[in-house]
Structure formats: C-alpha cells, structure tokens
Biopython code that builds the backbone (N, CA, C, O; Angstrom):
import numpy as np
from Bio.PDB.StructureBuilder import StructureBuilder

atoms = [
    (1, "MET", "N", (-0.271, 15.033, -13.211)),
    (1, "MET", "CA", (0.449, 15.436, -14.626)),
    (1, "MET", "C", (1.387, 16.632, -13.849)),
    (1, "MET", "O", (0.994, 17.530, -13.104)),
    (2, "HIS", "N", (2.595, 16.353, -14.242)),
    (2, "HIS", "CA", (3.783, 17.008, -13.981)),
    (2, "HIS", "C", (3.908, 18.526, -14.316)),
    (2, "HIS", "O", (3.644, 18.798, -15.487)),
    (3, "LYS", "N", (4.251, 19.534, -13.533)),
    (3, "LYS", "CA", (4.073, 20.820, -13.874)),
    (3, "LYS", "C", (4.938, 21.206, -15.044)),
    (3, "LYS", "O", (6.128, 20.936, -15.205)),
    (4, "ILE", "N", (4.156, 21.867, -15.810)),
    (4, "ILE", "CA", (4.902, 22.557, -17.334)),
    (4, "ILE", "C", (6.205, 23.454, -16.755)),
    (4, "ILE", "O", (6.116, 24.111, -15.718)),
    (5, "GLN", "N", (7.109, 23.405, -17.361)),
    (5, "GLN", "CA", (8.290, 23.969, -17.388)),
    (5, "GLN", "C", (8.201, 25.174, -19.076)),
    (5, "GLN", "O", (8.266, 24.911, -20.277)),
    (6, "PHE", "N", (8.060, 26.241, -18.435)),
    (6, "PHE", "CA", (7.867, 27.200, -19.510)),
    (6, "PHE", "C", (8.901, 27.400, -20.450)),
    (6, "PHE", "O", (8.608, 27.906, -21.534)),
    (7, "ASP", "N", (10.079, 27.075, -20.198)),
    (7, "ASP", "CA", (11.032, 27.268, -21.280)),
    (7, "ASP", "C", (10.914, 26.235, -22.054)),
    (7, "ASP", "O", (10.919, 26.602, -23.229)),
    (8, "GLN", "N", (10.801, 25.016, -21.928)),
    (8, "GLN", "CA", (10.906, 24.072, -22.646)),
    (8, "GLN", "C", (9.590, 23.322, -23.025)),
    (8, "GLN", "O", (9.618, 22.583, -24.010)),
    (9, "ASP", "N", (8.636, 23.439, -22.428)),
    (9, "ASP", "CA", (7.023, 22.877, -22.749)),
    (9, "ASP", "C", (6.315, 23.617, -23.712)),
    (9, "ASP", "O", (5.378, 23.017, -24.237)),
    (10, "ILE", "N", (6.537, 24.808, -24.084)),
    (10, "ILE", "CA", (5.798, 25.795, -24.905)),
    (10, "ILE", "C", (6.774, 25.990, -26.285)),
    (10, "ILE", "O", (7.888, 26.504, -26.391)),
    (11, "GLN", "N", (5.924, 25.392, -27.248)),
    (11, "GLN", "CA", (6.692, 25.625, -28.553)),
    (11, "GLN", "C", (6.182, 25.865, -29.809)),
    (11, "GLN", "O", (5.219, 25.147, -30.078)),
    (12, "PRO", "N", (6.602, 26.843, -30.887)),
    (12, "PRO", "CA", (5.762, 27.105, -32.092)),
    (12, "PRO", "C", (5.519, 25.966, -32.949)),
    (12, "PRO", "O", (6.437, 25.168, -33.136)),
    (13, "LEU", "N", (4.370, 25.792, -33.503)),
    (13, "LEU", "CA", (4.306, 24.768, -34.627)),
    (13, "LEU", "C", (5.358, 24.672, -35.399)),
    (13, "LEU", "O", (5.784, 23.593, -35.812)),
    (14, "SER", "N", (5.884, 25.834, -35.670)),
    (14, "SER", "CA", (6.733, 25.465, -37.152)),
    (14, "SER", "C", (8.179, 24.850, -36.388)),
    (14, "SER", "O", (8.940, 24.286, -37.174)),
    (15, "LYS", "N", (8.592, 24.902, -35.055)),
    (15, "LYS", "CA", (9.706, 24.060, -34.579)),
    (15, "LYS", "C", (9.232, 22.702, -33.948)),
    (15, "LYS", "O", (10.015, 21.754, -33.896)),
    (16, "PHE", "N", (7.716, 22.594, -33.382)),
    (16, "PHE", "CA", (7.438, 21.117, -33.463)),
    (16, "PHE", "C", (7.406, 20.439, -34.490)),
    (16, "PHE", "O", (7.965, 19.344, -34.448)),
    (17, "ARG", "N", (6.675, 20.913, -35.869)),
    (17, "ARG", "CA", (7.163, 20.239, -37.065)),
    (17, "ARG", "C", (8.472, 19.747, -37.665)),
    (17, "ARG", "O", (8.707, 18.755, -38.356)),
    (18, "SER", "N", (9.293, 20.764, -37.187)),
    (18, "SER", "CA", (10.727, 20.230, -37.450)),
    (18, "SER", "C", (11.265, 19.126, -36.750)),
    (18, "SER", "O", (12.174, 18.483, -37.276)),
    (19, "LYS", "N", (10.798, 18.795, -35.553)),
    (19, "LYS", "CA", (11.369, 18.055, -34.486)),
    (19, "LYS", "C", (10.198, 17.211, -33.846)),
    (19, "LYS", "O", (10.207, 16.977, -32.638)),
    (20, "VAL", "N", (9.282, 16.799, -34.598)),
    (20, "VAL", "CA", (8.153, 15.814, -33.988)),
    (20, "VAL", "C", (8.856, 15.012, -33.030)),
    (20, "VAL", "O", (8.779, 15.174, -31.812)),
    (21, "ALA", "N", (9.607, 14.060, -33.669)),
    (21, "ALA", "CA", (10.122, 13.020, -32.915)),
    (21, "ALA", "C", (10.822, 12.994, -31.602)),
    (21, "ALA", "O", (10.895, 12.049, -30.817)),
    (22, "PHE", "N", (11.424, 14.428, -31.473)),
    (22, "PHE", "CA", (11.926, 14.900, -30.313)),
    (22, "PHE", "C", (10.984, 15.301, -29.560)),
    (22, "PHE", "O", (11.145, 14.981, -28.382)),
    (23, "TYR", "N", (10.053, 15.885, -29.789)),
    (23, "TYR", "CA", (9.084, 16.486, -28.921)),
    (23, "TYR", "C", (8.019, 15.341, -28.265)),
    (23, "TYR", "O", (7.516, 15.399, -27.143)),
    (24, "PHE", "N", (7.788, 14.122, -29.440)),
    (24, "PHE", "CA", (7.112, 13.051, -28.648)),
    (24, "PHE", "C", (7.959, 12.324, -27.531)),
    (24, "PHE", "O", (7.467, 11.951, -26.466)),
    (25, "GLU", "N", (9.129, 12.178, -27.842)),
    (25, "GLU", "CA", (10.193, 11.560, -26.863)),
    (25, "GLU", "C", (10.107, 12.298, -25.630)),
    (25, "GLU", "O", (9.767, 11.830, -24.543)),
    (26, "GLN", "N", (10.473, 13.600, -25.904)),
    (26, "GLN", "CA", (10.189, 14.371, -24.630)),
    (26, "GLN", "C", (9.023, 14.416, -23.690)),
    (26, "GLN", "O", (9.102, 14.604, -22.476)),
    (27, "VAL", "N", (8.103, 14.253, -24.278)),
    (27, "VAL", "CA", (6.522, 14.339, -23.522)),
    (27, "VAL", "C", (6.489, 12.756, -22.725)),
    (27, "VAL", "O", (6.081, 12.515, -21.589)),
    (28, "ARG", "N", (7.027, 11.857, -23.677)),
    (28, "ARG", "CA", (7.074, 10.433, -23.295)),
    (28, "ARG", "C", (8.054, 10.084, -21.763)),
    (28, "ARG", "O", (7.851, 9.260, -20.871)),
    (29, "LYS", "N", (8.883, 10.853, -21.902)),
    (29, "LYS", "CA", (10.069, 10.860, -20.974)),
    (29, "LYS", "C", (9.779, 11.759, -19.555)),
    (29, "LYS", "O", (9.980, 11.309, -18.426)),
    (30, "THR", "N", (9.315, 12.996, -19.823)),
    (30, "THR", "CA", (8.904, 13.848, -18.755)),
    (30, "THR", "C", (7.628, 13.644, -18.115)),
    (30, "THR", "O", (7.341, 14.012, -16.976)),
    (31, "LYS", "N", (6.777, 12.943, -19.043)),
    (31, "LYS", "CA", (5.341, 13.174, -18.710)),
    (31, "LYS", "C", (4.683, 14.577, -18.509)),
    (31, "LYS", "O", (3.608, 14.633, -17.912)),
    (32, "ARG", "N", (5.232, 15.624, -18.942)),
    (32, "ARG", "CA", (4.929, 16.864, -18.999)),
    (32, "ARG", "C", (4.190, 17.277, -20.294)),
    (32, "ARG", "O", (4.803, 17.111, -21.348)),
    (33, "PRO", "N", (3.135, 17.716, -20.328)),
    (33, "PRO", "CA", (2.488, 18.319, -21.678)),
    (33, "PRO", "C", (3.309, 19.167, -22.427)),
    (33, "PRO", "O", (4.126, 19.903, -21.875)),
    (34, "LEU", "N", (3.156, 19.123, -23.682)),
    (34, "LEU", "CA", (3.936, 20.313, -24.256)),
    (34, "LEU", "C", (2.724, 21.126, -25.305)),
    (34, "LEU", "O", (2.030, 20.641, -26.198)),
    (35, "ILE", "N", (2.800, 22.442, -24.820)),
    (35, "ILE", "CA", (1.751, 23.451, -25.624)),
    (35, "ILE", "C", (2.458, 23.686, -26.743)),
    (35, "ILE", "O", (3.677, 23.858, -26.745)),
    (36, "ILE", "N", (1.428, 23.713, -28.164)),
    (36, "ILE", "CA", (2.100, 24.026, -29.229)),
    (36, "ILE", "C", (1.484, 25.191, -29.715)),
    (36, "ILE", "O", (0.263, 25.047, -29.769)),
    (37, "THR", "N", (1.887, 26.318, -30.097)),
    (37, "THR", "CA", (1.554, 27.738, -30.394)),
    (37, "THR", "C", (1.660, 28.080, -31.748)),
    (37, "THR", "O", (2.605, 27.782, -32.478)),
    (38, "GLN", "N", (0.492, 28.822, -32.113)),
    (38, "GLN", "CA", (0.537, 29.299, -33.476)),
    (38, "GLN", "C", (0.003, 30.457, -33.774)),
    (38, "GLN", "O", (-1.144, 30.768, -33.453)),
    (39, "ASN", "N", (0.880, 31.263, -34.480)),
    (39, "ASN", "CA", (0.662, 32.837, -34.450)),
    (39, "ASN", "C", (0.736, 33.223, -33.246)),
    (39, "ASN", "O", (0.176, 34.311, -33.108)),
    (40, "GLY", "N", (1.327, 32.683, -31.990)),
    (40, "GLY", "CA", (1.835, 33.328, -30.848)),
    (40, "GLY", "C", (0.820, 33.060, -29.944)),
    (40, "GLY", "O", (0.916, 33.637, -28.861)),
    (41, "LYS", "N", (-0.350, 32.159, -30.159)),
    (41, "LYS", "CA", (-1.254, 31.479, -29.248)),
    (41, "LYS", "C", (-1.358, 30.129, -28.813)),
    (41, "LYS", "O", (-1.106, 29.225, -29.609)),
    (42, "SER", "N", (-1.634, 29.933, -27.867)),
    (42, "SER", "CA", (-1.785, 28.605, -27.526)),
    (42, "SER", "C", (-2.902, 27.581, -28.632)),
    (42, "SER", "O", (-4.102, 27.844, -28.549)),
    (43, "SER", "N", (-2.533, 26.636, -29.464)),
    (43, "SER", "CA", (-3.321, 25.936, -30.079)),
    (43, "SER", "C", (-3.625, 24.640, -30.008)),
    (43, "SER", "O", (-4.571, 24.117, -30.598)),
    (44, "ALA", "N", (-2.721, 23.997, -29.180)),
    (44, "ALA", "CA", (-2.833, 22.441, -29.103)),
    (44, "ALA", "C", (-1.968, 21.877, -27.809)),
    (44, "ALA", "O", (-0.904, 22.409, -27.490)),
    (45, "ILE", "N", (-2.408, 20.987, -27.245)),
    (45, "ILE", "CA", (-1.443, 20.352, -26.430)),
    (45, "ILE", "C", (-1.231, 19.048, -26.460)),
    (45, "ILE", "O", (-2.213, 18.308, -26.527)),
    (46, "LEU", "N", (0.206, 18.450, -26.414)),
    (46, "LEU", "CA", (0.548, 17.011, -26.808)),
    (46, "LEU", "C", (0.929, 16.459, -25.354)),
    (46, "LEU", "O", (1.777, 16.923, -24.591)),
    (47, "LEU", "N", (0.141, 15.415, -25.171)),
    (47, "LEU", "CA", (0.223, 14.638, -23.790)),
    (47, "LEU", "C", (0.480, 13.294, -23.743)),
    (47, "LEU", "O", (-0.094, 12.642, -24.615)),
    (48, "ASP", "N", (1.254, 12.623, -22.894)),
    (48, "ASP", "CA", (1.475, 11.308, -22.904)),
    (48, "ASP", "C", (0.209, 10.508, -22.740)),
    (48, "ASP", "O", (-0.768, 11.099, -22.281)),
    (49, "VAL", "N", (0.110, 9.258, -23.054)),
    (49, "VAL", "CA", (-1.091, 8.655, -23.193)),
    (49, "VAL", "C", (-1.358, 8.223, -21.543)),
    (49, "VAL", "O", (-2.471, 8.364, -21.036)),
    (50, "SER", "N", (-0.381, 7.770, -20.908)),
    (50, "SER", "CA", (-0.546, 7.197, -19.734)),
    (50, "SER", "C", (-0.811, 8.755, -18.762)),
    (50, "SER", "O", (-1.371, 8.372, -17.735)),
    (51, "GLU", "N", (-0.677, 9.916, -18.708)),
    (51, "GLU", "CA", (-0.846, 11.032, -18.262)),
    (51, "GLU", "C", (-2.406, 11.351, -18.628)),
    (51, "GLU", "O", (-3.225, 11.634, -17.753)),
    (52, "TYR", "N", (-2.700, 11.282, -19.899)),
    (52, "TYR", "CA", (-4.098, 11.482, -20.267)),
    (52, "TYR", "C", (-4.967, 10.580, -19.616)),
    (52, "TYR", "O", (-6.029, 11.002, -19.157)),
    (53, "GLN", "N", (-4.610, 9.239, -19.506)),
    (53, "GLN", "CA", (-5.640, 8.162, -18.813)),
    (53, "GLN", "C", (-5.913, 8.326, -17.669)),
    (53, "GLN", "O", (-7.009, 8.016, -17.200)),
    (54, "GLN", "N", (-4.707, 8.989, -16.821)),
    (54, "GLN", "CA", (-4.594, 9.554, -15.359)),
    (54, "GLN", "C", (-5.787, 10.481, -15.206)),
    (54, "GLN", "O", (-6.698, 10.215, -14.421)),
    (55, "MET", "N", (-5.776, 11.462, -15.887)),
    (55, "MET", "CA", (-6.766, 12.838, -16.187)),
    (55, "MET", "C", (-8.040, 12.149, -16.292)),
    (55, "MET", "O", (-8.801, 12.364, -15.349)),
    (56, "ILE", "N", (-8.482, 11.337, -17.249)),
    (56, "ILE", "CA", (-9.665, 10.619, -17.627)),
    (56, "ILE", "C", (-10.296, 9.902, -16.169)),
    (56, "ILE", "O", (-11.389, 10.051, -15.621)),
    (57, "ASP", "N", (-8.998, 8.993, -15.775)),
    (57, "ASP", "CA", (-9.656, 8.490, -14.373)),
    (57, "ASP", "C", (-10.172, 9.221, -13.186)),
    (57, "ASP", "O", (-11.071, 8.862, -12.426)),
    (58, "LYS", "N", (-9.295, 10.548, -13.143)),
    (58, "LYS", "CA", (-9.704, 11.397, -12.238)),
    (58, "LYS", "C", (-11.212, 12.046, -12.697)),
    (58, "LYS", "O", (-12.194, 12.162, -11.965)),
    (59, "LEU", "N", (-11.137, 12.304, -13.648)),
    (59, "LEU", "CA", (-12.379, 13.073, -14.088)),
    (59, "LEU", "C", (-13.666, 12.307, -13.848)),
    (59, "LEU", "O", (-14.719, 12.862, -13.532)),
    (60, "GLU", "N", (-13.521, 11.000, -14.016)),
    (60, "GLU", "CA", (-14.488, 9.785, -13.766)),
    (60, "GLU", "C", (-15.076, 9.844, -12.357)),
    (60, "GLU", "O", (-16.274, 9.794, -12.076)),
    (61, "VAL", "N", (-13.960, 9.968, -11.446)),
    (61, "VAL", "CA", (-14.212, 9.644, -9.853)),
    (61, "VAL", "C", (-14.703, 10.971, -9.688)),
    (61, "VAL", "O", (-15.619, 10.955, -8.867)),
    (62, "LEU", "N", (-14.465, 12.160, -10.144)),
    (62, "LEU", "CA", (-14.892, 13.399, -9.502)),
    (62, "LEU", "C", (-16.486, 13.565, -10.063)),
    (62, "LEU", "O", (-17.402, 14.008, -9.372)),
    (63, "GLU", "N", (-16.596, 13.171, -11.283)),
    (63, "GLU", "CA", (-18.102, 13.042, -11.686)),
    (63, "GLU", "C", (-18.980, 12.157, -10.890)),
    (63, "GLU", "O", (-20.147, 12.472, -10.659)),
    (64, "ASP", "N", (-18.400, 10.951, -10.423)),
    (64, "ASP", "CA", (-19.112, 10.057, -9.442)),
    (64, "ASP", "C", (-19.465, 10.745, -8.245)),
    (64, "ASP", "O", (-20.601, 10.751, -7.773)),
    (65, "VAL", "N", (-18.282, 11.437, -7.667)),
    (65, "VAL", "CA", (-18.495, 12.021, -6.196)),
    (65, "VAL", "C", (-19.628, 13.178, -6.445)),
    (65, "VAL", "O", (-20.354, 13.491, -5.501)),
    (66, "LYS", "N", (-19.781, 13.837, -7.775)),
    (66, "LYS", "CA", (-20.812, 14.853, -7.623)),
    (66, "LYS", "C", (-22.238, 14.114, -8.065)),
    (66, "LYS", "O", (-23.315, 14.641, -7.786)),
    (67, "LEU", "N", (-22.182, 13.303, -8.522)),
    (67, "LEU", "CA", (-23.433, 12.316, -8.439)),
    (67, "LEU", "C", (-23.804, 12.018, -7.422)),
    (67, "LEU", "O", (-25.002, 12.107, -7.153)),
    (68, "ALA", "N", (-22.851, 11.548, -6.489)),
    (68, "ALA", "CA", (-23.374, 11.067, -4.902)),
    (68, "ALA", "C", (-23.768, 12.007, -4.386)),
    (68, "ALA", "O", (-24.857, 11.950, -3.814)),
    (69, "GLU", "N", (-22.982, 13.263, -4.409)),
    (69, "GLU", "CA", (-23.626, 14.276, -3.615)),
    (69, "GLU", "C", (-24.913, 15.000, -4.128)),
    (69, "GLU", "O", (-25.666, 15.644, -3.397)),
    (70, "SER", "N", (-25.065, 14.829, -5.386)),
    (70, "SER", "CA", (-26.615, 15.000, -5.393)),
    (70, "SER", "C", (-27.632, 14.334, -5.442)),
    (70, "SER", "O", (-28.780, 14.719, -5.659)),
    (71, "GLN", "N", (-27.157, 13.058, -5.193)),
    (71, "GLN", "CA", (-28.062, 11.971, -4.797)),
    (71, "GLN", "C", (-28.533, 11.918, -3.225)),
    (71, "GLN", "O", (-29.643, 11.560, -2.831)),
    (72, "ILE", "N", (-27.481, 12.335, -2.455)),
    (72, "ILE", "CA", (-27.514, 12.364, -1.086)),
    (72, "ILE", "C", (-28.345, 13.697, -0.664)),
    (72, "ILE", "O", (-29.047, 13.668, 0.347)),
    (73, "GLY", "N", (-28.251, 14.819, -1.433)),
    (73, "GLY", "CA", (-29.265, 15.861, -1.389)),
    (73, "GLY", "C", (-30.566, 15.537, -1.885)),
    (73, "GLY", "O", (-31.392, 16.319, -1.414)),
    (74, "LYS", "N", (-31.074, 14.688, -2.655)),
    (74, "LYS", "CA", (-31.971, 14.306, -3.082)),
    (74, "LYS", "C", (-32.565, 13.155, -2.062)),
    (74, "LYS", "O", (-33.751, 12.843, -2.160)),
    (75, "GLU", "N", (-32.019, 12.755, -1.433)),
    (75, "GLU", "CA", (-32.054, 11.475, -0.434)),
    (75, "GLU", "C", (-32.710, 10.073, -1.397)),
    (75, "GLU", "O", (-33.675, 9.346, -1.161)),
    (76, "THR", "N", (-31.891, 10.079, -2.352)),
    (76, "THR", "CA", (-31.692, 8.915, -3.320)),
    (76, "THR", "C", (-30.824, 7.897, -2.721)),
    (76, "THR", "O", (-29.656, 8.118, -2.399)),
    (77, "VAL", "N", (-31.608, 6.438, -2.538)),
    (77, "VAL", "CA", (-30.825, 5.574, -1.953)),
    (77, "VAL", "C", (-30.706, 4.488, -2.794)),
    (77, "VAL", "O", (-31.669, 4.042, -3.419)),
    (78, "ILE", "N", (-29.407, 3.953, -2.865)),
    (78, "ILE", "CA", (-29.299, 2.602, -3.520)),
    (78, "ILE", "C", (-28.673, 1.369, -2.747)),
    (78, "ILE", "O", (-27.607, 1.379, -2.132)),
    (79, "PRO", "N", (-29.668, 0.157, -2.922)),
    (79, "PRO", "CA", (-28.949, -0.668, -1.802)),
    (79, "PRO", "C", (-27.457, -0.961, -1.999)),
    (79, "PRO", "O", (-26.852, -0.748, -3.049)),
    (80, "HIS", "N", (-26.963, -1.436, -0.955)),
    (80, "HIS", "CA", (-25.746, -2.001, -0.893)),
    (80, "HIS", "C", (-25.318, -2.838, -1.691)),
    (80, "HIS", "O", (-24.238, -2.645, -2.249)),
    (81, "LYS", "N", (-25.997, -3.858, -1.907)),
    (81, "LYS", "CA", (-25.768, -4.950, -2.968)),
    (81, "LYS", "C", (-25.709, -4.310, -4.380)),
    (81, "LYS", "O", (-24.862, -4.804, -5.124)),
    (82, "ASP", "N", (-26.385, -3.400, -4.829)),
    (82, "ASP", "CA", (-26.592, -2.949, -6.071)),
    (82, "ASP", "C", (-25.292, -1.899, -6.204)),
    (82, "ASP", "O", (-25.024, -1.659, -7.381)),
    (83, "VAL", "N", (-24.588, -1.346, -5.402)),
    (83, "VAL", "CA", (-23.544, -0.311, -5.154)),
    (83, "VAL", "C", (-22.434, -1.476, -5.543)),
    (83, "VAL", "O", (-21.637, -1.287, -6.462)),
    (84, "LYS", "N", (-22.448, -2.514, -4.883)),
    (84, "LYS", "CA", (-21.261, -3.720, -4.925)),
    (84, "LYS", "C", (-21.003, -4.037, -6.450)),
    (84, "LYS", "O", (-19.927, -3.982, -7.046)),
    (85, "LYS", "N", (-22.195, -4.366, -6.918)),
    (85, "LYS", "CA", (-22.275, -4.764, -8.351)),
    (85, "LYS", "C", (-21.477, -3.752, -9.418)),
    (85, "LYS", "O", (-20.746, -4.160, -10.321)),
    (86, "GLN", "N", (-21.770, -2.334, -9.125)),
    (86, "GLN", "CA", (-21.512, -1.601, -10.118)),
    (86, "GLN", "C", (-19.976, -1.173, -9.953)),
    (86, "GLN", "O", (-19.342, -0.622, -10.853)),
    (87, "PHE", "N", (-19.512, -1.462, -8.824)),
    (87, "PHE", "CA", (-18.205, -1.271, -8.408)),
    (87, "PHE", "C", (-17.408, -2.457, -9.047)),
    (87, "PHE", "O", (-16.318, -2.332, -9.604)),
    (88, "ALA", "N", (-18.033, -3.507, -8.905)),
    (88, "ALA", "CA", (-17.297, -4.789, -9.477)),
    (88, "ALA", "C", (-17.326, -4.866, -11.113)),
    (88, "ALA", "O", (-16.619, -5.670, -11.721)),
    (89, "LYS", "N", (-18.218, -3.947, -11.770)),
    (89, "LYS", "CA", (-18.054, -3.806, -13.006)),
    (89, "LYS", "C", (-17.141, -2.933, -13.418)),
    (89, "LYS", "O", (-16.576, -3.038, -14.507)),
    (90, "ARG", "N", (-16.923, -2.004, -12.585)),
    (90, "ARG", "CA", (-15.825, -0.920, -13.156)),
    (90, "ARG", "C", (-14.335, -1.593, -12.896)),
    (90, "ARG", "O", (-13.448, -1.431, -13.735)),
    (91, "LEU", "N", (-14.134, -2.265, -11.834)),
    (91, "LEU", "CA", (-13.235, -3.074, -11.466)),
    (91, "LEU", "C", (-12.628, -3.996, -12.712)),
    (91, "LEU", "O", (-11.745, -4.826, -12.493)),
]
sb = StructureBuilder()
sb.init_structure("model")
sb.init_model(0)
sb.init_chain("A")
sb.init_seg("    ")
for serial, (resi, resn, name, xyz) in enumerate(atoms, 1):
    if name == "N":
        sb.init_residue(resn, " ", resi, " ")
    sb.init_atom(name, np.array(xyz, "f"), 0.0, 1.0, " ", f" {name:<3s}", serial, name[0])
structure = sb.get_structure()
C-alpha cells in the first residue's frame, strides 16, 4: 500500500459527499487510501480494489506462515505430495 499523504488523504465526510467521484478517481489513480473523518475523528477508509486484494493476499500468506510455525512447533508433519496438492488448489 502506498504511503498516506496527510494533506490529501484525510477528508471530512461532508467534503467527501460533495466530491465522491473525485475521491474515487483519486484513490484509483494514486492507490493511496482515503481516510474519511466524521466529527473530527477517523470513521472510514476508502481503498482501491487492487490494493485491498493485495492486502488480503498478504494476510493469507502471513496466516499460512503462522500455521506452519505452529505445526513445526508441534512437530506436525504433512507429506510432500499433500502439500503440493494444497498449493496446486490455491494457484
């Protein structure tokens, strides 16, 4: 995910409502999230779809690593052929 630019990527809900199409285009072009505030506090985040998908993909990999580490700690063994089948399903 691209780094937030505080002067451009944090907007109050009232301004967001009046320029929705503009902010959708900004998020799509810059790939940076837009933080929407309400009553001076962060309320929601608008993300580009591809950036969101990348975040989900990274999270899934991290969860797999965590599971693998716990299985190694418990000395749980999965045969190589079974691992290959699992990876083939995911790809």
